[in-house]
KEKELO-912538 format. One record per atom (N, C-alpha, C, O): residue number from 0; atom name; x, y, z. Coordinates in Angstrom, 1 decimal. Layout:
# KEKELO-912538
{pt NUM; "CA"; {X; Y; Z}}
...
# end
This chain:
# KEKELO-912538
{pt 0; "N"; {-0.2; 12.1; 56.9}}
{pt 0; "CA"; {0.6; 11.4; 55.8}}
{pt 0; "C"; {0.6; 12.7; 54.7}}
{pt 0; "O"; {-0.5; 13.4; 54.6}}
{pt 1; "N"; {1.6; 12.9; 54.1}}
{pt 1; "CA"; {1.7; 13.4; 53.2}}
{pt 1; "C"; {1.2; 13.2; 51.8}}
{pt 1; "O"; {1.4; 12.1; 51.4}}
{pt 2; "N"; {0.5; 14.1; 50.9}}
{pt 2; "CA"; {0.0; 13.8; 49.6}}
{pt 2; "C"; {1.0; 13.0; 48.7}}
{pt 2; "O"; {2.1; 13.5; 49.0}}
{pt 3; "N"; {1.1; 12.3; 47.9}}
{pt 3; "CA"; {2.6; 12.6; 46.8}}
{pt 3; "C"; {2.2; 13.6; 45.6}}
{pt 3; "O"; {1.1; 13.9; 45.1}}
{pt 4; "N"; {3.3; 13.9; 45.3}}
{pt 4; "CA"; {2.9; 14.7; 43.7}}
{pt 4; "C"; {2.6; 14.0; 43.1}}
{pt 4; "O"; {2.7; 12.8; 43.4}}
{pt 5; "N"; {2.0; 14.4; 41.7}}
{pt 5; "CA"; {1.7; 13.7; 40.3}}
{pt 5; "C"; {3.0; 13.3; 39.9}}
{pt 5; "O"; {3.2; 12.1; 39.6}}
{pt 6; "N"; {4.1; 14.3; 39.7}}
{pt 6; "CA"; {5.4; 13.7; 38.9}}
{pt 6; "C"; {5.8; 12.5; 40.1}}
{pt 6; "O"; {6.6; 11.8; 39.6}}
{pt 7; "N"; {5.5; 12.1; 41.1}}
{pt 7; "CA"; {6.1; 11.1; 41.9}}
{pt 7; "C"; {5.8; 10.0; 42.1}}
{pt 7; "O"; {6.5; 9.2; 42.6}}
{pt 8; "N"; {3.9; 10.0; 41.4}}
{pt 8; "CA"; {3.0; 8.6; 40.8}}
{pt 8; "C"; {3.9; 8.1; 40.2}}
{pt 8; "O"; {4.7; 8.8; 39.5}}
{pt 9; "N"; {4.2; 6.4; 40.4}}
{pt 9; "CA"; {5.1; 5.9; 39.2}}
{pt 9; "C"; {3.8; 5.3; 38.3}}
{pt 9; "O"; {2.7; 4.9; 38.8}}
{pt 10; "N"; {4.3; 5.4; 37.0}}
{pt 10; "CA"; {3.1; 5.3; 36.0}}
{pt 10; "C"; {2.6; 3.9; 35.6}}
{pt 10; "O"; {3.6; 3.2; 35.6}}
{pt 11; "N"; {1.6; 3.2; 35.4}}
{pt 11; "CA"; {1.0; 2.2; 35.4}}
{pt 11; "C"; {1.6; 1.3; 33.7}}
{pt 11; "O"; {1.9; 2.1; 32.7}}
{pt 12; "N"; {1.7; 0.2; 33.5}}
{pt 12; "CA"; {2.5; -0.1; 32.2}}
{pt 12; "C"; {1.2; -0.4; 31.5}}
{pt 12; "O"; {0.4; -1.1; 32.0}}
{pt 13; "N"; {1.0; 0.3; 30.4}}
{pt 13; "CA"; {-0.5; 0.1; 29.6}}
{pt 13; "C"; {0.0; -0.7; 28.6}}
{pt 13; "O"; {-1.0; -0.9; 27.9}}
{pt 14; "N"; {1.0; -1.4; 28.0}}
{pt 14; "CA"; {1.6; -1.5; 26.7}}
{pt 14; "C"; {0.5; -2.8; 25.9}}
{pt 14; "O"; {0.0; -3.0; 24.8}}
{pt 15; "N"; {0.4; -3.6; 27.0}}
{pt 15; "CA"; {-0.9; -4.8; 26.8}}
{pt 15; "C"; {-2.1; -4.0; 26.2}}
{pt 15; "O"; {-2.6; -4.4; 25.2}}
{pt 16; "N"; {-2.5; -3.0; 26.9}}
{pt 16; "CA"; {-3.7; -2.7; 27.1}}
{pt 16; "C"; {-4.1; -1.6; 25.4}}
{pt 16; "O"; {-5.2; -1.4; 25.0}}
{pt 17; "N"; {-2.9; -1.0; 24.9}}
{pt 17; "CA"; {-2.8; -0.3; 23.5}}
{pt 17; "C"; {-2.4; -1.0; 22.8}}
{pt 17; "O"; {-2.3; -0.5; 21.6}}
{pt 18; "N"; {-2.1; -2.6; 22.9}}
{pt 18; "CA"; {-1.6; -3.6; 21.7}}
{pt 18; "C"; {-2.9; -4.0; 21.5}}
{pt 18; "O"; {-3.3; -3.9; 20.3}}
{pt 19; "N"; {-4.0; -4.5; 23.0}}
{pt 19; "CA"; {-4.9; -5.2; 22.5}}
{pt 19; "C"; {-6.1; -4.3; 21.8}}
{pt 19; "O"; {-6.8; -4.8; 20.9}}
{pt 20; "N"; {-6.2; -2.8; 22.2}}
{pt 20; "CA"; {-7.1; -1.7; 21.3}}
{pt 20; "C"; {-6.2; -1.5; 20.1}}
{pt 20; "O"; {-6.9; -0.8; 19.3}}
{pt 21; "N"; {-5.5; -1.6; 19.8}}
{pt 21; "CA"; {-5.0; -1.3; 18.4}}
{pt 21; "C"; {-5.1; -2.4; 17.4}}
{pt 21; "O"; {-5.2; -2.1; 16.2}}
{pt 22; "N"; {-5.1; -3.9; 18.0}}
{pt 22; "CA"; {-5.6; -4.7; 17.3}}
{pt 22; "C"; {-7.1; -5.2; 17.0}}
{pt 22; "O"; {-7.3; -6.2; 16.3}}
{pt 23; "N"; {-8.0; -4.5; 17.6}}
{pt 23; "CA"; {-9.0; -4.4; 17.6}}
{pt 23; "C"; {-9.6; -2.9; 16.6}}
{pt 23; "O"; {-10.4; -3.0; 15.7}}
{pt 24; "N"; {-9.1; -2.2; 16.9}}
{pt 24; "CA"; {-9.4; -1.3; 15.8}}
{pt 24; "C"; {-8.6; -1.3; 14.2}}
{pt 24; "O"; {-8.8; -0.6; 13.3}}
{pt 25; "N"; {-7.9; -2.1; 14.3}}
{pt 25; "CA"; {-7.0; -2.6; 13.0}}
{pt 25; "C"; {-7.9; -4.0; 12.5}}
{pt 25; "O"; {-7.3; -4.6; 11.7}}
{pt 26; "N"; {-9.3; -4.6; 13.0}}
{pt 26; "CA"; {-9.6; -5.5; 12.7}}
{pt 26; "C"; {-11.3; -4.9; 12.4}}
{pt 26; "O"; {-12.2; -5.5; 11.8}}
{pt 27; "N"; {-11.3; -3.5; 13.3}}
{pt 27; "CA"; {-12.5; -2.8; 12.3}}
{pt 27; "C"; {-12.2; -2.0; 11.1}}
{pt 27; "O"; {-13.0; -1.8; 10.2}}
{pt 28; "N"; {-11.1; -1.5; 11.1}}
{pt 28; "CA"; {-10.8; -1.3; 9.7}}
{pt 28; "C"; {-11.0; -2.2; 8.8}}
{pt 28; "O"; {-11.9; -2.0; 7.9}}
{pt 29; "N"; {-10.4; -3.3; 8.8}}
{pt 29; "CA"; {-10.2; -4.5; 7.7}}
{pt 29; "C"; {-11.6; -4.6; 7.4}}
{pt 29; "O"; {-12.0; -4.4; 6.3}}
{pt 30; "N"; {-12.5; -4.9; 8.6}}
{pt 30; "CA"; {-14.2; -5.4; 8.2}}
{pt 30; "C"; {-14.8; -4.1; 7.3}}
{pt 30; "O"; {-15.8; -4.2; 6.5}}
{pt 31; "N"; {-14.0; -2.8; 7.5}}
{pt 31; "CA"; {-14.4; -2.2; 6.5}}
{pt 31; "C"; {-14.7; -1.9; 5.1}}
{pt 31; "O"; {-15.7; -1.5; 4.4}}
{pt 32; "N"; {-13.1; -2.4; 4.9}}
{pt 32; "CA"; {-13.0; -2.6; 3.4}}
{pt 32; "C"; {-13.4; -3.6; 2.6}}
{pt 32; "O"; {-12.8; -3.7; 1.6}}
{pt 33; "N"; {-14.3; -4.4; 2.8}}
{pt 33; "CA"; {-15.0; -5.4; 1.9}}
{pt 33; "C"; {-16.3; -4.5; 1.3}}
{pt 33; "O"; {-17.0; -4.9; 0.3}}
{pt 34; "N"; {-16.5; -3.4; 1.8}}
{pt 34; "CA"; {-17.9; -2.7; 1.8}}
{pt 34; "C"; {-17.4; -1.9; 0.4}}
{pt 34; "O"; {-18.3; -1.2; -0.2}}
{pt 35; "N"; {-16.4; -1.9; 0.2}}
{pt 35; "CA"; {-15.8; -1.2; -1.1}}
{pt 35; "C"; {-15.6; -2.3; -2.4}}
{pt 35; "O"; {-14.6; -3.1; -2.5}}
{pt 36; "N"; {-16.7; -2.2; -3.2}}
{pt 36; "CA"; {-16.7; -2.6; -4.2}}
{pt 36; "C"; {-16.2; -2.3; -5.8}}
{pt 36; "O"; {-16.3; -1.1; -6.2}}
{pt 37; "N"; {-15.9; -2.8; -6.1}}
{pt 37; "CA"; {-15.6; -2.3; -7.9}}
{pt 37; "C"; {-17.0; -2.5; -8.7}}
{pt 37; "O"; {-17.6; -3.5; -8.8}}
{pt 38; "N"; {-17.1; -1.7; -9.1}}
{pt 38; "CA"; {-19.0; -1.4; -10.3}}
{pt 38; "C"; {-18.8; -2.8; -11.2}}
{pt 38; "O"; {-18.0; -3.7; -11.0}}
{pt 39; "N"; {-19.7; -2.8; -12.2}}
{pt 39; "CA"; {-19.5; -3.6; -13.1}}
{pt 39; "C"; {-19.2; -2.8; -14.0}}
{pt 39; "O"; {-19.6; -1.7; -14.3}}
{pt 40; "N"; {-18.2; -3.6; -14.8}}
{pt 40; "CA"; {-17.5; -2.1; -16.0}}
{pt 40; "C"; {-18.1; -2.6; -17.2}}
{pt 40; "O"; {-18.2; -3.9; -17.3}}
{pt 41; "N"; {-18.5; -2.1; -18.0}}
{pt 41; "CA"; {-18.6; -1.4; -19.2}}
{pt 41; "C"; {-17.7; -1.2; -20.0}}
{pt 41; "O"; {-16.8; -1.0; -19.3}}
{pt 42; "N"; {-17.3; -1.2; -21.2}}
{pt 42; "CA"; {-16.3; -0.7; -22.1}}
{pt 42; "C"; {-16.2; 0.6; -22.0}}
{pt 42; "O"; {-17.4; 0.9; -22.1}}
{pt 43; "N"; {-15.7; 1.5; -21.9}}
{pt 43; "CA"; {-15.7; 3.0; -21.8}}
{pt 43; "C"; {-16.4; 3.5; -20.7}}
{pt 43; "O"; {-16.0; 4.7; -20.6}}
{pt 44; "N"; {-17.1; 3.1; -19.7}}
{pt 44; "CA"; {-17.7; 3.4; -19.1}}
{pt 44; "C"; {-17.4; 3.6; -17.5}}
{pt 44; "O"; {-18.2; 4.0; -16.7}}
{pt 45; "N"; {-16.3; 3.2; -17.3}}
{pt 45; "CA"; {-15.9; 3.1; -15.7}}
{pt 45; "C"; {-15.8; 4.2; -14.8}}
{pt 45; "O"; {-16.0; 4.0; -13.6}}
{pt 46; "N"; {-15.7; 5.6; -15.2}}
{pt 46; "CA"; {-15.5; 7.1; -14.9}}
{pt 46; "C"; {-17.1; 7.3; -14.3}}
{pt 46; "O"; {-17.4; 7.9; -13.3}}
{pt 47; "N"; {-18.0; 6.7; -15.2}}
{pt 47; "CA"; {-19.5; 7.3; -15.1}}
{pt 47; "C"; {-19.8; 6.3; -14.1}}
{pt 47; "O"; {-20.5; 6.8; -13.2}}
{pt 48; "N"; {-19.5; 4.8; -13.8}}
{pt 48; "CA"; {-19.6; 4.1; -12.8}}
{pt 48; "C"; {-19.2; 4.3; -11.2}}
{pt 48; "O"; {-19.9; 4.1; -10.1}}
{pt 49; "N"; {-17.9; 4.6; -11.4}}
{pt 49; "CA"; {-17.2; 5.0; -10.3}}
{pt 49; "C"; {-18.2; 6.6; -9.6}}
{pt 49; "O"; {-18.4; 6.9; -8.4}}
{pt 50; "N"; {-18.5; 7.2; -10.6}}
{pt 50; "CA"; {-19.4; 8.6; -10.1}}
{pt 50; "C"; {-20.3; 8.1; -9.8}}
{pt 50; "O"; {-20.7; 8.8; -8.9}}
{pt 51; "N"; {-21.2; 7.2; -10.0}}
{pt 51; "CA"; {-22.3; 6.8; -9.7}}
{pt 51; "C"; {-22.5; 6.4; -8.3}}
{pt 51; "O"; {-23.5; 6.7; -7.7}}
{pt 52; "N"; {-21.2; 5.6; -7.4}}
{pt 52; "CA"; {-21.3; 5.3; -6.4}}
{pt 52; "C"; {-20.2; 6.6; -5.7}}
{pt 52; "O"; {-19.1; 6.4; -5.2}}
{pt 53; "N"; {-20.8; 7.7; -5.7}}
{pt 53; "CA"; {-20.3; 8.9; -4.8}}
{pt 53; "C"; {-20.5; 9.4; -3.6}}
{pt 53; "O"; {-19.8; 10.3; -3.0}}
{pt 54; "N"; {-21.8; 8.7; -3.1}}
{pt 54; "CA"; {-21.9; 8.6; -1.7}}
{pt 54; "C"; {-21.3; 7.3; -1.2}}
{pt 54; "O"; {-21.6; 7.3; 0.0}}
{pt 55; "N"; {-20.6; 6.4; -1.4}}
{pt 55; "CA"; {-20.2; 5.3; -0.9}}
{pt 55; "C"; {-18.6; 6.2; -0.3}}
{pt 55; "O"; {-18.3; 6.1; 0.9}}
{pt 56; "N"; {-18.0; 6.9; -1.1}}
{pt 56; "CA"; {-16.6; 7.6; -1.1}}
{pt 56; "C"; {-16.7; 8.1; 0.6}}
{pt 56; "O"; {-16.1; 7.7; 1.6}}
{pt 57; "N"; {-18.0; 9.4; 0.2}}
{pt 57; "CA"; {-17.5; 10.2; 2.0}}
{pt 57; "C"; {-17.8; 9.8; 2.9}}
{pt 57; "O"; {-17.3; 10.3; 4.0}}
{pt 58; "N"; {-19.2; 8.4; 2.9}}
{pt 58; "CA"; {-19.3; 7.8; 4.0}}
{pt 58; "C"; {-18.0; 6.9; 4.4}}
{pt 58; "O"; {-17.6; 6.8; 5.6}}
{pt 59; "N"; {-17.4; 6.4; 3.4}}
{pt 59; "CA"; {-16.0; 5.8; 4.1}}
{pt 59; "C"; {-15.0; 6.5; 4.7}}
{pt 59; "O"; {-14.4; 6.0; 5.7}}
{pt 60; "N"; {-14.6; 7.7; 4.1}}
{pt 60; "CA"; {-13.9; 8.8; 4.4}}
{pt 60; "C"; {-14.7; 9.3; 6.5}}
{pt 60; "O"; {-14.1; 9.5; 7.6}}
{pt 61; "N"; {-16.0; 9.3; 6.3}}
{pt 61; "CA"; {-16.3; 9.7; 7.6}}
{pt 61; "C"; {-16.3; 8.7; 8.3}}
{pt 61; "O"; {-16.7; 9.1; 9.4}}
{pt 62; "N"; {-16.2; 7.1; 8.4}}
{pt 62; "CA"; {-16.1; 6.4; 9.1}}
{pt 62; "C"; {-14.4; 5.8; 9.7}}
{pt 62; "O"; {-14.0; 5.3; 10.7}}
{pt 63; "N"; {-13.8; 6.2; 8.2}}
{pt 63; "CA"; {-12.5; 6.3; 9.0}}
{pt 63; "C"; {-11.9; 7.3; 9.8}}
{pt 63; "O"; {-10.9; 7.1; 10.5}}
{pt 64; "N"; {-12.5; 8.5; 9.7}}
{pt 64; "CA"; {-11.8; 9.4; 10.7}}
{pt 64; "C"; {-12.7; 9.2; 12.4}}
{pt 64; "O"; {-12.1; 9.3; 13.5}}
{pt 65; "N"; {-14.0; 8.8; 12.2}}
{pt 65; "CA"; {-14.7; 8.2; 13.5}}
{pt 65; "C"; {-13.5; 7.3; 14.2}}
{pt 65; "O"; {-12.9; 7.5; 15.3}}
{pt 66; "N"; {-13.3; 6.4; 13.4}}
{pt 66; "CA"; {-12.4; 5.6; 14.1}}
{pt 66; "C"; {-11.1; 6.0; 14.3}}
{pt 66; "O"; {-10.3; 5.2; 14.9}}
{pt 67; "N"; {-10.8; 7.0; 13.9}}
{pt 67; "CA"; {-9.2; 7.5; 14.0}}
{pt 67; "C"; {-9.6; 8.6; 15.3}}
{pt 67; "O"; {-8.9; 8.4; 16.2}}
{pt 68; "N"; {-10.3; 9.4; 15.5}}
{pt 68; "CA"; {-10.8; 10.2; 16.5}}
{pt 68; "C"; {-10.9; 9.1; 17.8}}
{pt 68; "O"; {-10.3; 9.5; 18.8}}
{pt 69; "N"; {-11.4; 8.1; 17.8}}
{pt 69; "CA"; {-11.7; 6.9; 18.9}}
{pt 69; "C"; {-10.2; 6.9; 19.4}}
{pt 69; "O"; {-9.7; 7.3; 20.5}}
{pt 70; "N"; {-9.7; 6.2; 17.9}}
{pt 70; "CA"; {-8.0; 6.0; 19.0}}
{pt 70; "C"; {-7.6; 6.5; 19.1}}
{pt 70; "O"; {-7.6; 6.6; 20.3}}
{pt 71; "N"; {-6.9; 7.7; 18.6}}
{pt 71; "CA"; {-6.6; 9.4; 19.7}}
{pt 71; "C"; {-7.2; 9.6; 20.6}}
{pt 71; "O"; {-6.7; 10.0; 21.7}}
{pt 72; "N"; {-8.0; 9.4; 20.6}}
{pt 72; "CA"; {-8.7; 9.7; 22.0}}
{pt 72; "C"; {-8.3; 8.4; 23.3}}
{pt 72; "O"; {-8.1; 8.6; 24.5}}
{pt 73; "N"; {-8.2; 7.3; 22.5}}
{pt 73; "CA"; {-8.0; 6.2; 23.3}}
{pt 73; "C"; {-6.8; 6.1; 23.9}}
{pt 73; "O"; {-6.5; 5.7; 25.0}}
{pt 74; "N"; {-5.9; 6.8; 22.8}}
{pt 74; "CA"; {-4.5; 6.4; 23.1}}
{pt 74; "C"; {-4.1; 7.8; 23.9}}
{pt 74; "O"; {-2.9; 8.0; 24.2}}
{pt 75; "N"; {-5.1; 8.7; 24.2}}
{pt 75; "CA"; {-4.3; 9.7; 25.3}}
{pt 75; "C"; {-5.0; 9.5; 26.7}}
{pt 75; "O"; {-4.5; 10.0; 27.7}}
{pt 76; "N"; {-6.3; 8.6; 26.9}}
{pt 76; "CA"; {-6.6; 8.4; 27.6}}
{pt 76; "C"; {-5.5; 7.5; 28.7}}
{pt 76; "O"; {-5.3; 7.7; 29.9}}
{pt 77; "N"; {-5.0; 6.4; 27.7}}
{pt 77; "CA"; {-4.1; 5.3; 28.1}}
{pt 77; "C"; {-2.7; 6.0; 28.7}}
{pt 77; "O"; {-2.1; 5.5; 29.6}}
{pt 78; "N"; {-2.4; 7.4; 27.9}}
{pt 78; "CA"; {-1.3; 8.0; 28.5}}
{pt 78; "C"; {-1.4; 9.1; 29.7}}
{pt 78; "O"; {-0.7; 10.0; 30.2}}
{pt 79; "N"; {-2.2; 8.6; 30.0}}
{pt 79; "CA"; {-2.5; 9.4; 31.4}}
{pt 79; "C"; {-2.5; 8.6; 32.6}}
{pt 79; "O"; {-2.2; 9.1; 33.7}}
{pt 80; "N"; {-2.9; 7.3; 32.4}}
{pt 80; "CA"; {-2.9; 6.3; 33.3}}
{pt 80; "C"; {-1.7; 6.1; 33.9}}
{pt 80; "O"; {-1.5; 5.2; 34.7}}
# end
């Protein structure tokens, strides 16, 4: 029995798996948003109060980047299936 070449093998339909994973990641991103809270505002002190929360901003960016890497790797894996 001869082996079939890679190009000849029919691809699986991964549309439902992709849609499900996209939905899960959208929920994860949505659940991250409530952690961003506006500071209590004193008149004329908004910039200072926003700057006091600076560790929150890089943490959110890092979290979104991690989710983006997972999403892109998952998409690449599903394309190979």
